[in-house]
C-alpha positions as a Markdown table, in Angstrom:
| # | Residue | x | y | z |
|---|---|---|---|---|
| 1 | Unk | 153.5 | -41.2 | 72.4 |
| 2 | Unk | 156.9 | -42.1 | 74.1 |
| 3 | Unk | 159.7 | -42.0 | 71.9 |
| 4 | Unk | 161.6 | -45.0 | 72.4 |
| 5 | Unk | 163.4 | -45.0 | 68.9 |
| 6 | Unk | 166.7 | -46.7 | 68.8 |
| 7 | Unk | 168.6 | -43.6 | 68.2 |
| 8 | Unk | 167.2 | -41.7 | 71.2 |
| 9 | Unk | 167.6 | -44.4 | 73.3 |
| 10 | Unk | 171.2 | -45.5 | 72.6 |
| 11 | Unk | 172.2 | -41.6 | 72.9 |
| 12 | Unk | 170.3 | -41.3 | 76.2 |
| 13 | Unk | 171.9 | -44.4 | 77.9 |
| 14 | Unk | 175.1 | -43.4 | 76.6 |
| 15 | Unk | 174.9 | -40.0 | 78.4 |
| 16 | Unk | 173.6 | -41.6 | 81.8 |
| 17 | Unk | 175.9 | -44.6 | 81.8 |
| 18 | Unk | 178.8 | -43.2 | 84.2 |
| 19 | Unk | 175.9 | -42.6 | 87.0 |
| 20 | Unk | 173.5 | -45.4 | 86.1 |
| 21 | Unk | 174.4 | -48.1 | 88.7 |
| 22 | Unk | 174.4 | -45.5 | 91.4 |
| 23 | Unk | 170.9 | -44.1 | 90.5 |
| 24 | Unk | 169.5 | -47.6 | 90.1 |
| 25 | Unk | 170.5 | -48.6 | 93.7 |
| 26 | Unk | 169.6 | -45.1 | 95.0 |
| 27 | Unk | 166.2 | -44.4 | 93.4 |
| 28 | Unk | 165.1 | -48.0 | 94.2 |
| 29 | Unk | 166.2 | -48.0 | 97.7 |
| 30 | Unk | 168.2 | -50.9 | 96.9 |
| 31 | Unk | 165.4 | -53.0 | 96.1 |
| 32 | Unk | 166.8 | -53.6 | 92.6 |
| 33 | Unk | 169.5 | -56.0 | 94.1 |
| 34 | Unk | 166.6 | -58.2 | 95.7 |
| 35 | Unk | 164.8 | -58.3 | 92.4 |
| 36 | Unk | 167.8 | -59.8 | 90.9 |
| 37 | Unk | 168.3 | -62.2 | 93.5 |
| 38 | Unk | 165.0 | -63.5 | 93.1 |
| 39 | Unk | 165.2 | -63.8 | 89.3 |
| 40 | Unk | 168.5 | -65.9 | 89.4 |
| 41 | Unk | 166.7 | -68.2 | 92.0 |
| 42 | Unk | 163.4 | -68.5 | 90.2 |
| 43 | Unk | 164.7 | -68.8 | 86.8 |
| 44 | Unk | 167.4 | -71.5 | 86.2 |
| 45 | Unk | 169.3 | -72.9 | 83.2 |
| 46 | Unk | 167.9 | -76.3 | 81.9 |
| 47 | Unk | 170.6 | -79.0 | 83.3 |
| 48 | Unk | 169.5 | -81.2 | 80.1 |
| 49 | Unk | 170.9 | -78.4 | 77.6 |
| 50 | Unk | 174.1 | -77.2 | 76.7 |
| 51 | Unk | 175.1 | -73.7 | 75.9 |
| 52 | Unk | 175.6 | -70.3 | 77.5 |
| 53 | Unk | 173.2 | -67.8 | 79.3 |
| 54 | Unk | 172.4 | -64.6 | 77.3 |
| 55 | Unk | 171.2 | -61.3 | 79.0 |
| 56 | Unk | 170.3 | -58.9 | 76.5 |
| 57 | Unk | 170.1 | -55.1 | 77.1 |
| 58 | Unk | 172.5 | -56.0 | 79.9 |
| 59 | Unk | 173.4 | -52.3 | 80.6 |
| 60 | Unk | 176.3 | -52.7 | 83.1 |
| 61 | Unk | 176.0 | -56.2 | 83.4 |
| 62 | Unk | 174.3 | -56.5 | 86.8 |
| 63 | Unk | 171.9 | -59.5 | 86.0 |
| 64 | Unk | 174.7 | -61.3 | 84.0 |
| 65 | Unk | 176.7 | -61.0 | 87.1 |
| 66 | Unk | 173.9 | -62.5 | 89.2 |
| 67 | Unk | 173.8 | -65.3 | 86.7 |
| 68 | Unk | 177.3 | -66.2 | 86.7 |
| 69 | Unk | 177.7 | -66.1 | 90.5 |
| 70 | Unk | 174.5 | -68.3 | 91.1 |
| 71 | Unk | 175.3 | -70.9 | 88.4 |
| 72 | Unk | 178.8 | -70.6 | 87.0 |
| 73 | Unk | 177.8 | -71.1 | 83.6 |
| 74 | Unk | 179.4 | -68.7 | 81.0 |
| 75 | Unk | 177.1 | -65.7 | 80.2 |
| 76 | Unk | 177.0 | -63.3 | 77.3 |
| 77 | Unk | 175.7 | -59.8 | 78.0 |
| 78 | Unk | 174.6 | -57.8 | 74.9 |
| 79 | Unk | 173.8 | -54.2 | 74.9 |
| 80 | Unk | 173.8 | -51.6 | 72.1 |
| 81 | Unk | 175.2 | -48.8 | 74.0 |
| 82 | Unk | 179.0 | -48.8 | 74.0 |
| 83 | Unk | 179.3 | -46.7 | 77.0 |
| 84 | Unk | 177.3 | -49.0 | 79.2 |
| 85 | Unk | 179.3 | -52.0 | 78.1 |
| 86 | Unk | 182.5 | -50.0 | 78.8 |
| 87 | Unk | 181.5 | -49.3 | 82.6 |
| 88 | Unk | 180.4 | -53.1 | 82.6 |
| 89 | Unk | 184.0 | -54.3 | 81.8 |
| 90 | Unk | 185.6 | -52.2 | 84.1 |
| 91 | Unk | 183.2 | -53.5 | 86.8 |
| 92 | Unk | 183.8 | -57.0 | 85.8 |
| 93 | Unk | 187.7 | -56.4 | 85.8 |
| 94 | Unk | 187.3 | -55.2 | 89.5 |
| 95 | Unk | 185.6 | -58.2 | 90.5 |
| 96 | Unk | 188.2 | -60.5 | 88.9 |
| 97 | Unk | 185.6 | -61.9 | 86.3 |
| 98 | Unk | 187.1 | -63.0 | 83.1 |
| 99 | Unk | 185.6 | -62.4 | 79.5 |
| 100 | Unk | 185.6 | -66.3 | 79.4 |
| 101 | Unk | 183.1 | -66.2 | 82.3 |
| 102 | Unk | 180.9 | -63.1 | 81.3 |
| 103 | Unk | 181.5 | -61.7 | 77.8 |
| 104 | Unk | 179.9 | -58.3 | 77.2 |
| 105 | Unk | 179.3 | -57.6 | 73.5 |
| 106 | Unk | 177.8 | -54.8 | 71.4 |
| 107 | Unk | 174.2 | -56.3 | 70.2 |
| 108 | Unk | 170.9 | -54.8 | 69.2 |
| 109 | Unk | 168.1 | -56.6 | 70.8 |
| 110 | Unk | 166.0 | -56.4 | 67.5 |
| 111 | Unk | 168.9 | -58.1 | 65.6 |
| 112 | Unk | 170.7 | -60.5 | 68.0 |
| 113 | Unk | 174.0 | -61.6 | 66.1 |
| 114 | Unk | 173.7 | -65.1 | 67.1 |
| 115 | Unk | 172.3 | -68.2 | 65.3 |
| 116 | Unk | 168.9 | -69.7 | 66.5 |
| 117 | Unk | 168.9 | -72.2 | 69.2 |
| 118 | Unk | 172.1 | -70.8 | 70.7 |
| 119 | Unk | 171.4 | -70.3 | 74.6 |
| 120 | Unk | 169.9 | -72.3 | 77.0 |
| 121 | Unk | 168.6 | -69.3 | 78.9 |
| 122 | Unk | 167.8 | -65.8 | 77.5 |
| 123 | Unk | 167.1 | -62.8 | 79.9 |
| 124 | Unk | 166.4 | -59.1 | 79.8 |
| 125 | Unk | 166.2 | -56.8 | 82.8 |
| 126 | Unk | 164.3 | -53.4 | 82.7 |
| 127 | Unk | 165.2 | -53.3 | 79.0 |
| 128 | Unk | 162.6 | -54.6 | 76.9 |
| 129 | Unk | 160.3 | -51.6 | 77.1 |
| 130 | Unk | 163.4 | -49.6 | 75.7 |
| 131 | Unk | 163.5 | -51.6 | 72.4 |
| 132 | Unk | 162.1 | -49.8 | 69.3 |
| 133 | Unk | 160.1 | -52.9 | 68.4 |
| 134 | Unk | 158.8 | -55.0 | 71.5 |
| 135 | Unk | 157.5 | -57.7 | 69.3 |
| 136 | Unk | 160.7 | -58.0 | 67.4 |
| 137 | Unk | 162.8 | -58.1 | 70.6 |
| 138 | Unk | 160.6 | -60.9 | 71.8 |
| 139 | Unk | 161.1 | -62.8 | 68.7 |
| 140 | Unk | 164.8 | -62.4 | 68.7 |
| 141 | Unk | 165.2 | -63.6 | 72.3 |
| 142 | Unk | 162.9 | -66.6 | 71.4 |
| 143 | Unk | 164.8 | -67.4 | 68.2 |
| 144 | Unk | 168.3 | -67.7 | 70.0 |
| 145 | Unk | 167.0 | -69.6 | 72.9 |
| 146 | Unk | 167.2 | -73.6 | 72.6 |
| 147 | Unk | 164.0 | -75.4 | 72.7 |
| 148 | Unk | 163.4 | -76.3 | 76.1 |
| 149 | Unk | 165.1 | -73.5 | 77.5 |
| 150 | Unk | 163.6 | -70.5 | 79.2 |
| 151 | Unk | 163.1 | -66.7 | 78.1 |
| 152 | Unk | 163.0 | -64.4 | 81.4 |
| 153 | Unk | 161.8 | -60.6 | 81.4 |
| 154 | Unk | 162.1 | -58.6 | 84.5 |
| 155 | Unk | 160.4 | -55.3 | 83.8 |
| 156 | Unk | 158.9 | -52.3 | 85.9 |
| 157 | Unk | 155.2 | -52.3 | 86.4 |
| 158 | Unk | 152.5 | -50.3 | 88.0 |
| 159 | Unk | 151.1 | -51.4 | 91.3 |
| 160 | Unk | 147.3 | -51.9 | 91.4 |
| 161 | Unk | 146.5 | -51.7 | 95.1 |
| 162 | Unk | 144.9 | -48.1 | 95.6 |
| 163 | Unk | 146.7 | -46.4 | 98.4 |
| 164 | Unk | 150.0 | -47.6 | 97.3 |
| 165 | Unk | 149.5 | -47.1 | 93.8 |
| 166 | Unk | 148.8 | -43.5 | 94.4 |
| 167 | Unk | 151.9 | -42.8 | 96.5 |
| 168 | Unk | 154.0 | -44.7 | 94.3 |
| 169 | Unk | 152.9 | -43.0 | 90.9 |
| 170 | Unk | 153.3 | -39.7 | 92.8 |
| 171 | Unk | 157.0 | -40.5 | 93.5 |
| 172 | Unk | 157.6 | -42.2 | 90.2 |
| 173 | Unk | 156.1 | -39.3 | 88.1 |
| 174 | Unk | 157.1 | -36.3 | 89.9 |
| 175 | Unk | 159.9 | -36.9 | 92.5 |
| 176 | Unk | 162.1 | -39.5 | 90.6 |
| 177 | Unk | 162.5 | -37.6 | 87.5 |
| 178 | Unk | 163.9 | -34.6 | 89.2 |
| 179 | Unk | 166.4 | -36.6 | 91.4 |
| 180 | Unk | 167.4 | -38.6 | 88.4 |
| 181 | Unk | 167.9 | -35.5 | 86.1 |
| 182 | Unk | 169.8 | -33.6 | 88.7 |
| 183 | Unk | 172.0 | -36.4 | 89.4 |
| 184 | Unk | 172.6 | -37.7 | 85.9 |
| 185 | Unk | 172.2 | -34.6 | 83.5 |
| 186 | Unk | 171.5 | -35.5 | 80.1 |
| 187 | Unk | 170.0 | -34.0 | 77.0 |
| 188 | Unk | 167.1 | -36.4 | 76.7 |
| 189 | Unk | 164.9 | -36.2 | 79.9 |
| 190 | Unk | 166.1 | -39.8 | 80.8 |
| 191 | Unk | 164.3 | -39.8 | 84.1 |
| 192 | Unk | 161.0 | -38.3 | 82.8 |
| 193 | Unk | 161.2 | -41.0 | 80.0 |
| 194 | Unk | 161.2 | -43.8 | 82.7 |
| 195 | Unk | 157.9 | -43.6 | 84.1 |
| 196 | Unk | 156.4 | -42.6 | 80.6 |
| 197 | Unk | 158.0 | -45.7 | 79.1 |
| 198 | Unk | 157.0 | -47.9 | 82.2 |
| 199 | Unk | 153.2 | -47.0 | 81.7 |
| 200 | Unk | 153.1 | -47.2 | 77.9 |
| 201 | Unk | 154.6 | -50.9 | 78.2 |
| 202 | Unk | 152.3 | -53.9 | 78.0 |
| 203 | Unk | 151.7 | -55.5 | 81.5 |
| 204 | Unk | 150.4 | -58.5 | 82.9 |
| 205 | Unk | 148.4 | -60.6 | 80.7 |
| 206 | Unk | 148.9 | -58.5 | 77.6 |
| 207 | Unk | 152.6 | -59.4 | 77.9 |
| 208 | Unk | 152.0 | -62.8 | 78.5 |
| 209 | Unk | 150.0 | -62.9 | 75.1 |
| 210 | Unk | 153.0 | -61.3 | 73.5 |
| 211 | Unk | 155.3 | -63.9 | 74.9 |
| 212 | Unk | 153.0 | -66.7 | 73.7 |
| 213 | Unk | 152.7 | -65.1 | 70.1 |
| 214 | Unk | 156.6 | -65.3 | 70.0 |
| 215 | Unk | 156.6 | -68.9 | 70.6 |
| 216 | Unk | 156.9 | -69.3 | 74.2 |
| 217 | Unk | 154.9 | -71.8 | 76.3 |
| 218 | Unk | 153.7 | -72.2 | 79.8 |
| 219 | Unk | 154.3 | -68.4 | 80.4 |
| 220 | Unk | 153.7 | -67.1 | 84.0 |
| 221 | Unk | 154.4 | -64.0 | 86.0 |
| 222 | Unk | 155.3 | -63.0 | 89.5 |
| 223 | Unk | 154.7 | -59.5 | 90.7 |
| 224 | Unk | 157.5 | -58.1 | 93.0 |
| 225 | Unk | 157.5 | -55.4 | 95.8 |
| 226 | Unk | 153.8 | -54.5 | 95.6 |
| 227 | Unk | 153.7 | -54.8 | 91.9 |
| 228 | Unk | 156.6 | -52.1 | 91.3 |
| 229 | Unk | 158.2 | -54.9 | 89.2 |
| 230 | Unk | 157.2 | -58.2 | 87.4 |
| 231 | Unk | 158.9 | -61.1 | 86.5 |
| 232 | Unk | 157.8 | -63.1 | 83.4 |
| 233 | Unk | 159.0 | -66.4 | 82.4 |
| 234 | Unk | 158.2 | -68.6 | 79.5 |
| 235 | Unk | 159.6 | -71.9 | 77.8 |
| 236 | Unk | 160.8 | -72.2 | 74.3 |
| 237 | Unk | 158.6 | -74.7 | 72.4 |
């Protein structure tokens, strides 16, 4: 059983925050940038709706930044780890992005501090699996989305093509954790937690069913980079 309790996850990400961006790019070989590029072109704010974009579990704000650059619609980036948000604010300041353009706020994905029907688009990248209660996180994301708006989930997944799957799982289970732990030392084995949490998280049709149960329709998904990551998108009913 993977321990993804809120207390553990918050402390863990707080400890790795200073090296988080570097390791995301390094351990993925820079492919994480392509994934975000793909998301903001596949997922777009409904032009017939008003409202901001919400990126929950935003970390240091990379997906929030990608949405702002693409659409110039104000974005709220929410995360419950203050250390991550602090890194993100410094990054935004260096880029000349103002709080009116991207606002980073402390927010728990299981209790998003906004009224229902607040955002025209709600996204999460590599964060839903870290939420203590996945169903509650999905329910909250759907609640704050305006009817007709989209909910998008970008998450790690497990490749299915045998030769690539074997090589990937060897790297993911044995090489990546050692590099990550050595580079971003922490008390919680964050980079052993990573593969464990990915393999425990619902994937494919199982996650589609969870999204539909939360109140989303027309849910589709697209595997990326041979299935290392998957983008799921649904529309608020």
